[in-house]
C-alpha positions as a Markdown table, in Angstrom:
| # | Residue | x | y | z |
|---|---|---|---|---|
| 1 | Met | -21.1 | 15.4 | 12.9 |
| 2 | Val | -18.8 | 12.6 | 11.9 |
| 3 | Gln | -15.1 | 13.7 | 12.1 |
| 4 | Val | -13.5 | 10.5 | 10.7 |
| 5 | Ser | -14.9 | 7.7 | 8.6 |
| 6 | Ile | -12.9 | 4.5 | 9.0 |
| 7 | Val | -13.2 | 2.1 | 6.1 |
| 8 | Val | -12.5 | -1.6 | 6.9 |
| 9 | Pro | -12.4 | -4.1 | 4.0 |
| 10 | Val | -13.4 | -7.6 | 5.3 |
| 11 | Tyr | -12.5 | -10.9 | 3.7 |
| 12 | Lys | -11.8 | -14.2 | 5.4 |
| 13 | Val | -10.7 | -12.7 | 8.7 |
| 14 | Glu | -13.1 | -14.2 | 11.3 |
| 15 | Arg | -10.1 | -15.0 | 13.5 |
| 16 | Phe | -9.0 | -11.4 | 13.7 |
| 17 | Leu | -12.0 | -9.3 | 13.0 |
| 18 | Glu | -13.3 | -8.8 | 16.5 |
| 19 | Arg | -9.9 | -7.5 | 17.6 |
| 20 | Cys | -9.9 | -4.9 | 14.8 |
| 21 | Ile | -13.5 | -3.7 | 15.4 |
| 22 | Arg | -13.1 | -3.4 | 19.2 |
| 23 | Ser | -10.0 | -1.3 | 18.7 |
| 24 | Leu | -12.1 | 1.1 | 16.6 |
| 25 | Gln | -15.0 | 1.1 | 19.0 |
| 26 | Gly | -12.6 | 2.1 | 21.7 |
| 27 | Gln | -11.3 | 5.2 | 20.0 |
| 28 | Thr | -11.2 | 8.3 | 22.3 |
| 29 | Leu | -12.6 | 10.3 | 19.4 |
| 30 | Arg | -16.3 | 9.5 | 19.5 |
| 31 | Glu | -17.4 | 11.3 | 16.4 |
| 32 | Ile | -16.4 | 8.5 | 14.0 |
| 33 | Glu | -18.2 | 6.1 | 11.7 |
| 34 | Ile | -16.9 | 2.6 | 11.1 |
| 35 | Ile | -17.7 | 1.2 | 7.7 |
| 36 | Leu | -17.3 | -2.5 | 7.5 |
| 37 | Val | -17.2 | -3.7 | 3.9 |
| 38 | Asp | -17.9 | -7.5 | 3.7 |
| 39 | Asp | -16.3 | -8.2 | 0.3 |
| 40 | Gly | -18.2 | -11.5 | -0.3 |
| 41 | Ser | -16.3 | -13.2 | 2.5 |
| 42 | Pro | -17.0 | -17.0 | 2.5 |
| 43 | Asp | -16.5 | -17.5 | 6.2 |
| 44 | Gly | -18.3 | -16.0 | 9.2 |
| 45 | Ser | -16.9 | -12.5 | 8.8 |
| 46 | Gly | -20.1 | -11.0 | 7.4 |
| 47 | Ala | -22.1 | -12.3 | 10.3 |
| 48 | Ile | -19.6 | -10.9 | 12.8 |
| 49 | Cys | -20.0 | -7.5 | 11.1 |
| 50 | Asp | -23.7 | -7.6 | 11.5 |
| 51 | Thr | -23.5 | -8.6 | 15.1 |
| 52 | Phe | -21.4 | -5.5 | 15.9 |
| 53 | Ala | -23.5 | -3.2 | 13.9 |
| 54 | Ala | -26.7 | -4.3 | 15.8 |
| 55 | Ser | -25.2 | -2.9 | 19.0 |
| 56 | Asp | -23.3 | 0.2 | 17.8 |
| 57 | Ser | -25.0 | 2.9 | 15.7 |
| 58 | Arg | -21.6 | 4.1 | 14.5 |
| 59 | Ile | -21.1 | 0.9 | 12.5 |
| 60 | Thr | -22.4 | 0.6 | 8.9 |
| 61 | Val | -22.1 | -2.7 | 7.1 |
| 62 | Ile | -21.9 | -3.1 | 3.3 |
| 63 | His | -22.3 | -6.6 | 1.9 |
| 64 | Lys | -21.0 | -7.0 | -1.7 |
| 65 | Glu | -19.8 | -9.5 | -4.1 |
| 66 | Asn | -16.1 | -10.2 | -3.9 |
| 67 | Gly | -14.1 | -7.6 | -5.9 |
| 68 | Gly | -10.8 | -7.3 | -4.0 |
| 69 | Leu | -9.3 | -4.9 | -1.5 |
| 70 | Ser | -9.5 | -1.9 | -3.8 |
| 71 | Ser | -13.1 | -2.5 | -4.7 |
| 72 | Ala | -14.0 | -2.8 | -1.0 |
| 73 | Arg | -12.2 | 0.4 | 0.0 |
| 74 | Asn | -13.9 | 2.3 | -2.9 |
| 75 | Ala | -17.3 | 1.0 | -1.7 |
| 76 | Gly | -16.7 | 2.3 | 1.7 |
| 77 | Leu | -15.3 | 5.6 | 0.4 |
| 78 | Lys | -18.5 | 6.2 | -1.6 |
| 79 | Val | -20.7 | 6.1 | 1.5 |
| 80 | Ala | -18.3 | 7.9 | 3.9 |
| 81 | Thr | -19.6 | 11.1 | 5.4 |
| 82 | Gly | -16.7 | 12.2 | 7.7 |
| 83 | Lys | -14.6 | 15.2 | 7.2 |
| 84 | Tyr | -11.6 | 12.8 | 7.1 |
| 85 | Val | -11.3 | 9.2 | 6.0 |
| 86 | Gly | -9.0 | 6.5 | 7.1 |
| 87 | Phe | -8.5 | 2.8 | 6.1 |
| 88 | Val | -7.8 | -0.1 | 8.4 |
| 89 | Asp | -7.1 | -3.7 | 7.3 |
| 90 | Ser | -9.4 | -6.1 | 9.2 |
| 91 | Asp | -6.6 | -8.3 | 10.5 |
| 92 | Asp | -4.9 | -5.3 | 12.1 |
| 93 | Asp | -5.8 | -2.9 | 15.0 |
| 94 | Val | -5.0 | 0.6 | 16.2 |
| 95 | Leu | -4.2 | 2.4 | 19.4 |
| 96 | Pro | -7.1 | 4.1 | 21.2 |
| 97 | Asp | -6.1 | 7.7 | 20.6 |
| 98 | Met | -5.1 | 7.3 | 16.9 |
| 99 | Tyr | -7.9 | 9.1 | 15.2 |
| 100 | Glu | -8.3 | 11.8 | 17.9 |
| 101 | Lys | -4.7 | 12.9 | 17.6 |
| 102 | Met | -4.5 | 12.6 | 13.8 |
| 103 | Ala | -7.7 | 14.5 | 13.3 |
| 104 | Ala | -6.5 | 17.2 | 15.7 |
| 105 | Ala | -3.3 | 17.5 | 13.6 |
| 106 | Ala | -5.3 | 17.7 | 10.4 |
| 107 | Val | -7.4 | 20.5 | 11.7 |
| 108 | Gln | -4.5 | 22.4 | 13.3 |
| 109 | Tyr | -2.4 | 22.3 | 10.1 |
| 110 | Ala | -5.2 | 22.4 | 7.5 |
| 111 | Ala | -3.6 | 19.3 | 6.1 |
| 112 | Asp | -4.9 | 17.3 | 3.1 |
| 113 | Val | -3.1 | 14.3 | 4.5 |
| 114 | Val | -1.8 | 13.3 | 7.9 |
| 115 | Met | 0.6 | 10.3 | 8.3 |
| 116 | Ala | 1.7 | 8.6 | 11.5 |
| 117 | Asp | 4.0 | 5.7 | 12.1 |
| 118 | Tyr | 3.1 | 2.1 | 12.8 |
| 119 | Gln | 4.2 | -1.0 | 14.7 |
| 120 | Arg | 4.9 | -4.3 | 12.9 |
| 121 | Val | 3.8 | -7.3 | 14.9 |
| 122 | Leu | 5.4 | -10.6 | 13.8 |
| 123 | Ala | 3.7 | -14.0 | 13.9 |
| 124 | Asp | 5.6 | -14.8 | 17.2 |
| 125 | Gly | 4.3 | -11.6 | 18.8 |
| 126 | Thr | 7.6 | -9.7 | 18.4 |
| 127 | Cys | 6.8 | -6.0 | 17.9 |
| 128 | Phe | 9.0 | -3.3 | 16.5 |
| 129 | Pro | 8.3 | 0.3 | 15.4 |
| 130 | Val | 8.6 | 1.5 | 11.8 |
| 131 | Ser | 9.3 | 5.1 | 10.9 |
| 132 | Lys | 10.0 | 6.9 | 7.7 |
| 133 | Glu | 13.3 | 8.5 | 6.7 |
| 134 | Ile | 11.9 | 12.0 | 6.4 |
| 135 | Arg | 11.5 | 14.8 | 8.9 |
| 136 | Ala | 8.6 | 15.3 | 11.2 |
| 137 | Gly | 6.1 | 18.1 | 10.8 |
| 138 | Leu | 4.3 | 20.1 | 8.2 |
| 139 | Tyr | 5.2 | 20.0 | 4.5 |
| 140 | Arg | 3.8 | 22.7 | 2.2 |
| 141 | Lys | 3.8 | 22.2 | -1.5 |
| 142 | Glu | 7.3 | 23.5 | -2.1 |
| 143 | Asp | 8.5 | 21.1 | 0.7 |
| 144 | Leu | 6.7 | 18.2 | -0.9 |
| 145 | Val | 8.3 | 18.9 | -4.3 |
| 146 | Gln | 11.8 | 19.1 | -2.8 |
| 147 | Glu | 11.6 | 16.4 | -0.1 |
| 148 | Val | 9.0 | 13.9 | -1.2 |
| 149 | Phe | 8.7 | 14.1 | -5.0 |
| 150 | Pro | 12.2 | 12.6 | -5.5 |
| 151 | Ala | 10.9 | 9.2 | -4.2 |
| 152 | Leu | 7.1 | 9.7 | -4.7 |
| 153 | Ile | 6.7 | 6.7 | -6.9 |
| 154 | Met | 10.0 | 4.8 | -6.2 |
| 155 | Gly | 13.2 | 5.6 | -4.6 |
| 156 | Glu | 16.7 | 5.6 | -6.2 |
| 157 | Asn | 17.5 | 2.7 | -3.8 |
| 158 | Val | 14.8 | 0.6 | -5.7 |
| 159 | Asp | 12.4 | 0.7 | -2.8 |
| 160 | Tyr | 9.3 | 2.6 | -1.7 |
| 161 | Gly | 9.5 | 6.2 | -0.8 |
| 162 | Pro | 8.0 | 7.7 | 2.3 |
| 163 | Leu | 4.4 | 7.7 | 1.1 |
| 164 | Leu | 3.1 | 4.1 | 0.8 |
| 165 | Ser | 0.5 | 2.5 | 3.1 |
| 166 | Ala | -2.9 | 4.2 | 3.3 |
| 167 | Cys | -3.6 | 2.5 | 6.7 |
| 168 | His | -1.6 | 4.8 | 8.9 |
| 169 | Cys | -2.9 | 8.0 | 7.2 |
| 170 | Ile | -6.0 | 10.0 | 7.2 |
| 171 | Tyr | -7.2 | 12.1 | 4.2 |
| 172 | Asp | -9.4 | 15.1 | 3.8 |
| 173 | Arg | -12.4 | 13.5 | 2.1 |
| 174 | Cys | -13.1 | 16.6 | 0.0 |
| 175 | Phe | -9.5 | 16.6 | -1.2 |
| 176 | Leu | -9.9 | 13.1 | -2.5 |
| 177 | Glu | -13.1 | 14.0 | -4.2 |
| 178 | Thr | -11.7 | 17.1 | -5.8 |
| 179 | Tyr | -9.0 | 15.1 | -7.5 |
| 180 | Gly | -11.0 | 12.0 | -8.1 |
| 181 | Ile | -8.6 | 9.9 | -6.1 |
| 182 | Cys | -9.6 | 6.3 | -5.4 |
| 183 | Phe | -8.2 | 2.8 | -5.7 |
| 184 | Ala | -7.7 | 1.1 | -9.0 |
| 185 | Glu | -9.9 | -1.9 | -8.8 |
| 186 | Asp | -8.0 | -3.9 | -11.4 |
| 187 | Val | -4.8 | -3.5 | -9.4 |
| 188 | Lys | -5.2 | -6.3 | -6.8 |
| 189 | Trp | -1.9 | -6.0 | -5.0 |
| 190 | Ser | 0.3 | -3.0 | -3.9 |
| 191 | Glu | -2.6 | -0.7 | -4.7 |
| 192 | Asp | -1.5 | 1.7 | -2.0 |
| 193 | Asn | 1.6 | 2.5 | -4.1 |
| 194 | Leu | -0.6 | 3.9 | -6.9 |
| 195 | Phe | -3.1 | 5.6 | -4.6 |
| 196 | Ser | -0.4 | 7.3 | -2.5 |
| 197 | Ala | 1.4 | 8.6 | -5.6 |
| 198 | Tyr | -1.7 | 10.4 | -6.7 |
| 199 | Val | -2.3 | 11.7 | -3.1 |
| 200 | Gly | 1.3 | 12.9 | -2.7 |
| 201 | Tyr | 1.3 | 14.7 | -6.1 |
| 202 | His | -1.8 | 16.7 | -5.4 |
| 203 | Ala | -1.5 | 17.4 | -1.7 |
| 204 | Glu | -0.8 | 21.1 | -0.8 |
| 205 | Arg | -0.3 | 20.4 | 2.9 |
| 206 | Phe | 1.0 | 17.2 | 4.4 |
| 207 | Tyr | 1.7 | 16.6 | 8.1 |
| 208 | Tyr | 3.9 | 13.7 | 9.4 |
| 209 | Met | 3.5 | 12.6 | 13.0 |
| 210 | Lys | 6.9 | 11.0 | 13.2 |
| 211 | Gly | 7.2 | 8.7 | 16.3 |
| 212 | Ala | 3.5 | 8.3 | 16.8 |
| 213 | Tyr | 3.1 | 4.5 | 16.4 |
| 214 | Phe | -0.6 | 4.3 | 16.3 |
| 215 | Tyr | -1.3 | 1.5 | 13.8 |
| 216 | Arg | -0.4 | -2.1 | 14.5 |
| 217 | Tyr | 0.3 | -4.2 | 11.4 |
| 218 | Tyr | 0.1 | -7.9 | 12.0 |
| 219 | Gln | 2.1 | -10.4 | 9.9 |
| 220 | Asn | -0.6 | -13.0 | 9.6 |
| 221 | Pro | -0.3 | -16.1 | 7.3 |
| 222 | Asn | -2.6 | -16.4 | 4.3 |
| 223 | Thr | -3.6 | -12.8 | 4.1 |
| 224 | Ile | -3.6 | -10.6 | 1.0 |
| 225 | Thr | -0.1 | -9.4 | 1.8 |
| 226 | Thr | 1.5 | -12.8 | 2.2 |
| 227 | Gly | 1.9 | -15.9 | 0.0 |
| 228 | Tyr | 2.2 | -16.6 | -3.7 |
| 229 | Arg | 0.3 | -14.3 | -6.1 |
| 230 | Pro | -0.5 | -16.0 | -9.5 |
| 231 | Gly | -0.6 | -13.4 | -12.3 |
| 232 | Ala | 1.2 | -10.8 | -10.2 |
| 233 | Trp | 3.5 | -9.6 | -13.0 |
| 234 | Ala | 0.5 | -8.7 | -15.2 |
| 235 | Val | -1.0 | -6.7 | -12.3 |
| 236 | Tyr | 2.2 | -4.9 | -11.6 |
| 237 | Cys | 2.6 | -4.0 | -15.3 |
| 238 | Arg | -0.9 | -2.6 | -15.3 |
| 239 | Met | -0.1 | -0.5 | -12.3 |
| 240 | Asn | 3.0 | 0.8 | -14.1 |
| 241 | Arg | 1.0 | 1.7 | -17.2 |
| 242 | Tyr | -1.4 | 3.8 | -15.0 |
| 243 | Leu | 1.6 | 5.6 | -13.6 |
| 244 | Arg | 3.1 | 6.2 | -17.0 |
| 245 | Ala | -0.2 | 7.6 | -18.3 |
| 246 | Tyr | -0.7 | 9.9 | -15.3 |
| 247 | Phe | 2.8 | 11.1 | -14.5 |
| 248 | Leu | 4.8 | 11.2 | -17.8 |
| 249 | Glu | 2.7 | 14.1 | -19.0 |
| 250 | Lys | 3.4 | 16.3 | -15.9 |
| 251 | Gln | 5.4 | 19.4 | -16.7 |
| 252 | Asp | 6.2 | 20.5 | -13.2 |
| 253 | Tyr | 8.4 | 17.5 | -12.3 |
| 254 | Asp | 10.2 | 14.7 | -14.2 |
| 255 | Phe | 9.0 | 11.3 | -12.9 |
| 256 | Ser | 10.2 | 9.3 | -15.8 |
| 257 | Arg | 13.1 | 7.6 | -14.0 |
| 258 | Gln | 11.0 | 6.7 | -11.0 |
| 259 | Ile | 8.5 | 5.0 | -13.3 |
| 260 | Arg | 11.3 | 2.8 | -14.7 |
| 261 | Leu | 12.6 | 2.1 | -11.2 |
| 262 | His | 9.0 | 1.1 | -10.3 |
| 263 | Leu | 8.8 | -1.5 | -12.9 |
| 264 | Leu | 12.3 | -2.8 | -12.0 |
| 265 | Tyr | 11.3 | -3.1 | -8.4 |
| 266 | Tyr | 8.3 | -5.2 | -9.2 |
| 267 | Ala | 10.3 | -7.3 | -11.7 |
| 268 | Cys | 12.6 | -8.2 | -8.8 |
| 269 | Asn | 9.6 | -8.8 | -6.5 |
| 270 | Thr | 7.9 | -11.1 | -9.0 |
| 271 | Leu | 11.0 | -13.0 | -10.1 |
| 272 | Gly | 11.8 | -13.8 | -6.5 |
| 273 | Met | 8.3 | -14.9 | -5.8 |
| 274 | Glu | 8.2 | -17.2 | -8.9 |
| 275 | Cys | 11.6 | -18.7 | -8.1 |
| 276 | Ala | 10.7 | -19.3 | -4.5 |
| 277 | Asn | 7.6 | -21.2 | -5.6 |
| 278 | Ala | 9.2 | -23.2 | -8.5 |
| 279 | Arg | 9.3 | -27.0 | -8.2 |
| 280 | Asn | 12.9 | -27.2 | -9.6 |
| 281 | Leu | 15.4 | -25.2 | -11.6 |
| 282 | Gly | 13.7 | -26.0 | -14.9 |
| 283 | Asp | 10.4 | -24.8 | -13.7 |
| 284 | Ala | 12.0 | -21.6 | -12.3 |
| 285 | Ile | 13.6 | -20.9 | -15.7 |
| 286 | Gln | 10.2 | -21.2 | -17.4 |
| 287 | Arg | 8.8 | -18.7 | -14.9 |
| 288 | Val | 11.6 | -16.2 | -15.2 |
| 289 | Arg | 12.0 | -16.2 | -19.0 |
| 290 | Pro | 8.7 | -14.5 | -19.9 |
| 291 | Ile | 9.2 | -11.7 | -17.4 |
| 292 | Leu | 12.7 | -10.9 | -18.6 |
| 293 | Asn | 11.5 | -11.0 | -22.2 |
| 294 | Asp | 8.4 | -8.9 | -21.6 |
| 295 | Pro | 8.5 | -5.9 | -24.0 |
| 296 | Glu | 7.4 | -3.6 | -21.1 |
| 297 | Leu | 10.4 | -4.5 | -19.0 |
| 298 | Val | 12.8 | -4.6 | -22.0 |
| 299 | Gly | 11.6 | -1.1 | -23.1 |
| 300 | Ala | 11.9 | 0.3 | -19.6 |
| 301 | Met | 15.5 | -1.0 | -19.3 |
| 302 | His | 16.6 | 0.3 | -22.7 |
| 303 | Gly | 19.1 | 3.1 | -22.2 |
| 304 | Phe | 18.5 | 3.0 | -18.4 |
| 305 | Ser | 21.4 | 3.7 | -16.1 |
| 306 | Leu | 21.4 | 1.5 | -13.1 |
| 307 | Pro | 21.1 | 3.1 | -9.7 |
| 308 | Ala | 24.0 | 3.3 | -7.2 |
| 309 | Val | 23.0 | 0.4 | -4.9 |
| 310 | Gly | 24.9 | -2.4 | -3.2 |
| 311 | Val | 27.1 | -4.8 | -5.2 |
| 312 | Lys | 24.7 | -7.8 | -5.0 |
| 313 | Leu | 21.7 | -5.8 | -6.0 |
| 314 | Lys | 23.6 | -4.0 | -8.7 |
| 315 | Ile | 24.6 | -7.4 | -10.2 |
| 316 | Gln | 21.1 | -8.6 | -10.0 |
| 317 | Leu | 19.7 | -5.5 | -11.7 |
| 318 | Trp | 22.4 | -5.7 | -14.4 |
| 319 | Leu | 21.4 | -9.3 | -15.2 |
| 320 | Ile | 17.8 | -8.4 | -15.3 |
| 321 | Lys | 18.5 | -5.4 | -17.6 |
| 322 | His | 20.4 | -7.6 | -20.0 |
| 323 | Gly | 17.8 | -10.5 | -19.9 |
| 324 | Trp | 20.2 | -13.2 | -18.7 |
| 325 | Val | 17.7 | -15.9 | -17.7 |
| 326 | Leu | 19.9 | -18.6 | -16.2 |
| 327 | Pro | 22.0 | -16.3 | -14.0 |
| 328 | Val | 19.0 | -14.4 | -12.8 |
| 329 | Thr | 17.2 | -17.7 | -12.0 |
| 330 | Leu | 20.2 | -19.1 | -10.1 |
| 331 | Met | 20.7 | -15.8 | -8.2 |
| 332 | Met | 17.1 | -15.6 | -7.1 |
| 333 | Arg | 16.9 | -19.2 | -6.1 |
| 334 | Arg | 20.0 | -18.9 | -4.0 |
| 335 | Arg | 18.7 | -15.8 | -2.4 |
| 336 | Phe | 15.4 | -17.3 | -1.3 |
| 337 | Arg | 17.0 | -20.6 | -0.3 |
| 338 | His | 19.0 | -18.7 | 2.3 |
| 339 | Ala | 16.3 | -16.2 | 3.3 |
């Protein structure tokens, strides 16, 4: 019986793919299935997947037209048969005992979700551990409401809460199916933010393996998590609309402020990205103006009290809230020039 299904979206990663697959083949938990989803990759990644599958019966390969990371994860999720499911990005790798220890914790604590920590590996090989600012151990529903819900979507510091990346978690597959939780295929970036919010809201039992740095996240150039993203603001607004539609109707907890903070966070993110990629000041202004004037951002900021953050960020947020195009542009360009 398959204990853990591991879904690996594959796209233009032929340089890193073998490292990822071998780390999964080397898991001390043998009852796994490795689902490699070739998302229409134009390089040799699909052939690499087939080569590994030919020599390992635990590997299944799906070849599909390109649809993006969410589409690839959903394709793998549909064919998964394990009691638990995990997701690994194909340019990363994991430690050998990751899934054995996480599955054991899931069984021991009857958890819907188990989360571990991870290591961030920079381009120069420097590695440092990343942990969350919440306690270790088991969270029952009342604990989740008190300790996780206040930053489930976005924290008051205008940053992600403790639940974000799907890659250092495993999920009870029946739990995901019961609540129809999958990835929004028209949200091309930061899709984990949406997925994890749904998961965190519905989970009855969550277990955090604090200090267990099983997953290794590599900062590789030209991957989906780096570089300029044309049309990002439209994607982030779409994600925010999904959150509004899903969470504003909830009667058991008020998520309304977090949803505004969410849009503000992504406004800062997109404004910085656009200014960093502008040719000159005039080009930057042309990129900034439509975001600050967007009715969704204007509406979210109407009557909104700014969070208690540091002085520089507070000024930046105040300027964004009041739609001051030139000061926002100058501040963002200065910030990225000295980054």
